[in-house]
N, CA, C and O atoms as a MOPAC input file, in Angstrom:
PM7 MOZYME 1SCF
protein

 N      0.71000 1    -1.24900 1    -0.12600 1
 C     -0.13800 1     0.20600 1    -0.31300 1
 C      1.25800 1     1.06400 1     0.07200 1
 O      2.26200 1     0.98500 1     0.78100 1
 N      0.61700 1     1.91500 1    -0.87600 1
 C      1.33300 1     3.54500 1    -0.69600 1
 C      1.18700 1     4.36900 1     0.29600 1
 O      0.26900 1     4.16200 1     1.08900 1
 N      1.78300 1     5.12800 1     0.41500 1
 C      1.95800 1     5.99100 1     1.54100 1
 C      1.44800 1     7.41800 1     0.86300 1
 O      1.06500 1     8.30200 1     1.63000 1
 N      1.44200 1     7.57100 1    -0.09300 1
 C      1.09600 1     8.83900 1    -0.78700 1
 C     -0.70000 1     9.00100 1    -0.96000 1
 O     -1.47400 1     8.21700 1    -1.51000 1
 N     -1.00300 1    10.34900 1    -0.25400 1
 C     -2.57500 1    10.21900 1    -0.26900 1
 C     -3.05100 1    10.39600 1    -1.33700 1
 O     -4.26300 1    10.18900 1    -1.27100 1
 N     -2.56400 1    10.83000 1    -2.84700 1
 C     -2.70800 1    11.47500 1    -3.63000 1
 C     -2.79400 1     9.97200 1    -4.71300 1
 O     -3.40700 1    10.04100 1    -5.77800 1
 N     -2.11700 1     8.69600 1    -4.27800 1
 C     -2.31400 1     7.89600 1    -5.26000 1
 C     -3.37600 1     7.14000 1    -5.27000 1
 O     -4.04300 1     6.86900 1    -4.27200 1
 N     -3.63600 1     6.67800 1    -6.64000 1
 C     -5.05600 1     6.22400 1    -6.36400 1
 C     -4.61700 1     4.80100 1    -6.88600 1
 O     -3.74700 1     4.55200 1    -7.72100 1
 N     -5.52400 1     3.82400 1    -6.11000 1
 C     -5.25500 1     2.47000 1    -6.64100 1
 C     -6.17700 1     2.24700 1    -7.19300 1
 O     -6.94400 1     3.21000 1    -7.14400 1
 N     -6.67900 1     1.16400 1    -7.91800 1
 C     -7.94100 1     0.33600 1    -8.24900 1
 C     -9.20700 1     0.34900 1    -7.33900 1
 O     -9.38600 1     0.30900 1    -6.12100 1
 N    -10.06000 1     0.42500 1    -8.50400 1
 C    -11.70500 1     0.50600 1    -7.20700 1
 C    -11.84000 1     1.44100 1    -6.94500 1
 O    -11.00000 1     2.32900 1    -7.09000 1
 N    -13.33500 1     1.61800 1    -6.29900 1
 C    -14.32700 1     3.38900 1    -6.04800 1
 C    -13.55200 1     3.80300 1    -5.33200 1
 O    -12.85500 1     3.00600 1    -4.70400 1
 N    -13.41400 1     4.97100 1    -5.19100 1
 C    -13.04100 1     6.10300 1    -3.96400 1
 C    -13.90800 1     5.89100 1    -2.95200 1
 O    -15.07700 1     5.89600 1    -3.34000 1
 N    -13.83200 1     5.79300 1    -2.34100 1
 C    -14.51600 1     5.77300 1    -0.87200 1
 C    -14.90300 1     7.44000 1    -0.48800 1
 O    -14.54900 1     8.39100 1    -1.18500 1
 N    -15.72800 1     7.54600 1     0.81100 1
 C    -15.18900 1     8.90900 1     1.16900 1
 C    -14.41600 1     9.09300 1     2.13300 1
 O    -14.27700 1    10.30500 1     2.30300 1
 N    -13.86300 1     8.52200 1     2.82400 1
 C    -12.52100 1     8.24400 1     3.49500 1
 C    -11.29800 1     8.63500 1     2.74700 1
 O    -10.41500 1     9.43300 1     3.06300 1
 N    -11.46500 1     7.75800 1     1.48100 1
 C    -10.33900 1     8.31200 1     0.82700 1
 C    -10.17100 1     9.34400 1    -0.18600 1
 O     -9.23300 1     9.79700 1    -0.84200 1
 N    -11.44700 1     9.55300 1    -0.07500 1
 C    -11.55800 1    10.77300 1    -1.08900 1
 C    -11.36400 1    12.12000 1    -0.33800 1
 O    -11.19300 1    13.16000 1    -0.97400 1
 N    -11.39100 1    12.09600 1     0.91900 1
 C    -11.39600 1    13.23200 1     1.90200 1
 C     -9.72500 1    13.33900 1     2.19100 1
 O     -9.14500 1    14.42500 1     2.21000 1
 N     -9.09600 1    12.13700 1     2.39500 1
 C     -8.08400 1    12.12900 1     2.44800 1
 C     -6.90100 1    12.73300 1     1.38100 1
 O     -5.84800 1    13.26100 1     1.74000 1
 N     -7.24400 1    12.56800 1     0.29600 1
 C     -7.15500 1    13.01100 1    -0.84800 1
 C     -7.36900 1    14.83400 1    -1.53800 1
 O     -6.78300 1    15.46500 1    -2.41700 1
 N     -8.37900 1    15.11800 1    -0.70000 1
 C     -9.02300 1    16.37200 1    -0.25400 1
 C     -7.85900 1    17.22700 1     0.32900 1
 O     -7.12900 1    18.11000 1    -0.12000 1
 N     -7.99800 1    16.59900 1     1.49700 1
 C     -6.57300 1    17.24200 1     2.37600 1
 C     -5.32400 1    17.30100 1     1.86100 1
 O     -4.66900 1    18.31700 1     2.09600 1
 N     -4.84600 1    16.43100 1     1.20700 1
 C     -3.73400 1    16.37000 1     0.87600 1
 C     -3.46300 1    17.01200 1    -0.18200 1
 O     -2.31100 1    17.44100 1    -0.24700 1
 N     -4.34000 1    17.28200 1    -1.27900 1
 C     -4.22400 1    18.61800 1    -1.87300 1
 C     -4.68100 1    19.88300 1    -1.75300 1
 O     -4.27200 1    20.74000 1    -2.53700 1
 N     -5.49900 1    20.16000 1    -0.86200 1
 C     -5.45400 1    21.41500 1    -0.01500 1
 C     -4.17800 1    21.98300 1     0.73000 1
 O     -3.75900 1    23.14000 1     0.77400 1
 N     -3.61300 1    20.65400 1     1.38500 1
 C     -2.01700 1    21.29800 1     1.83500 1
 C     -1.01600 1    21.52300 1     0.99700 1
 O     -0.07900 1    22.28300 1     1.24200 1
 N     -1.22200 1    20.61900 1    -0.44000 1
 C     -0.45500 1    21.09900 1    -1.40500 1
 C     -0.31300 1    22.11900 1    -2.07800 1
 O      0.73900 1    22.45900 1    -2.62000 1
 N     -1.28600 1    22.66600 1    -2.10700 1
 C     -2.09300 1    23.89800 1    -3.02400 1
 C     -1.48800 1    25.39700 1    -1.99300 1
 O     -0.86300 1    26.36200 1    -2.43300 1
 N     -1.93700 1    25.15100 1    -0.53100 1
 C     -1.54300 1    25.63800 1     0.55200 1
 C     -0.16800 1    26.28800 1     0.56500 1
 O     -0.00300 1    27.50200 1     0.68900 1
 N      0.91500 1    25.30000 1     0.41500 1
 C      2.74200 1    24.81500 1     0.28800 1
 C      2.68700 1    25.48100 1    -1.04000 1
 O      3.21200 1    26.58800 1    -1.15700 1
 N      2.28500 1    25.09200 1    -1.73500 1
 C      2.65600 1    26.55100 1    -3.20300 1
 C      2.43800 1    27.77500 1    -2.53100 1
 O      3.35900 1    28.32900 1    -1.93000 1
 N      1.15900 1    28.30000 1    -2.58800 1
 C      0.75600 1    29.54400 1    -2.15100 1
 C      1.68100 1    30.26800 1    -1.44700 1
 O      1.90100 1    31.44200 1    -1.74700 1
 N      2.33700 1    29.63500 1    -0.41000 1
 C      2.75600 1    30.17100 1     0.71900 1
 C      3.92300 1    30.27900 1    -0.14500 1
 O      4.17200 1    31.39000 1    -0.61200 1
 N      4.96700 1    28.91300 1    -0.53900 1
 C      6.13500 1    29.25100 1    -1.51200 1
 C      5.94800 1    30.64900 1    -2.26200 1
 O      6.92700 1    31.39500 1    -2.22900 1
 N      5.13300 1    30.96700 1    -2.74200 1
 C      5.15000 1    31.38800 1    -4.19400 1
 C      4.96900 1    33.22800 1    -3.24600 1
 O      5.44400 1    34.24800 1    -3.74600 1
 N      4.39800 1    33.22000 1    -2.23200 1
 C      4.43900 1    34.43600 1    -1.25800 1
 C      5.69600 1    34.71400 1    -0.89800 1
 O      5.78300 1    35.92700 1    -0.70700 1
 N      6.47400 1    34.29400 1    -0.75800 1
 C      7.85200 1    34.16300 1     0.05000 1
 C      9.06400 1    34.90700 1    -1.24700 1
 O      9.98200 1    35.72700 1    -1.22700 1
 N      8.42300 1    34.08900 1    -2.21200 1
 C      9.40200 1    33.93100 1    -3.75000 1
 C      8.85300 1    35.90900 1    -3.82100 1
 O      9.63800 1    36.82400 1    -3.57500 1
 N      7.86900 1    36.03600 1    -4.08100 1
 C      7.24800 1    37.12300 1    -4.15100 1
 C      7.79000 1    38.71700 1    -3.39400 1
 O      7.90400 1    39.86800 1    -3.81700 1
 N      8.01300 1    38.07200 1    -2.14900 1
 C      8.19800 1    39.15100 1    -0.76900 1
 C      9.92600 1    39.22000 1    -0.98600 1
 O     10.47500 1    40.28300 1    -0.69700 1
 N     10.89500 1    37.88800 1    -1.57900 1
 C     11.82600 1    38.23100 1    -1.54800 1
 C     12.79800 1    39.38100 1    -2.94100 1
 O     13.84800 1    40.02400 1    -2.92600 1
 N     11.35300 1    39.03000 1    -4.31900 1
 C     11.85500 1    39.97400 1    -5.06100 1
 C     11.85500 1    41.42700 1    -5.18000 1
 O     12.62500 1    42.23300 1    -5.70300 1
 N     10.14100 1    41.56700 1    -4.17500 1
 C     10.02200 1    43.07500 1    -3.82000 1
 C     11.29800 1    43.71400 1    -2.82900 1
 O     11.62500 1    44.88500 1    -2.63000 1
 N     11.73800 1    42.71300 1    -2.42200 1
 C     13.07600 1    43.38400 1    -0.98400 1
 C     14.53100 1    43.45300 1    -1.86600 1
 O     15.51600 1    44.10300 1    -1.51600 1
 N     14.45200 1    42.83900 1    -2.77900 1
 C     15.72100 1    42.36000 1    -3.84900 1
 C     15.37700 1    44.34600 1    -4.74500 1
 O     16.32600 1    45.06500 1    -5.05500 1
 N     14.08700 1    44.71200 1    -4.92800 1
 C     13.93700 1    45.60300 1    -5.92000 1
 C     14.37100 1    47.30100 1    -5.06500 1
 O     14.76000 1    48.29900 1    -5.67200 1
 N     14.17600 1    47.20300 1    -3.70000 1
 C     14.83600 1    47.86600 1    -2.77800 1
 C     16.45500 1    48.57700 1    -2.91000 1
 O     16.94700 1    49.17400 1    -1.95300 1

C-alpha cells in the first residue's frame, strides 16, 4: 500500500479516501501558495 494519499489504486474511491485526497491537495495548494508569496516578497526586497 502506498503512503502517498494522492495515489489512486484500482477500485472505487470511498468517502474516507476522497477526504484524505482532498486534504492532501489542499495542503499542497497551501504550500505552493506560501512558497510563491515568499518568493514574491524576496523579489520585492531585492528591488529596494
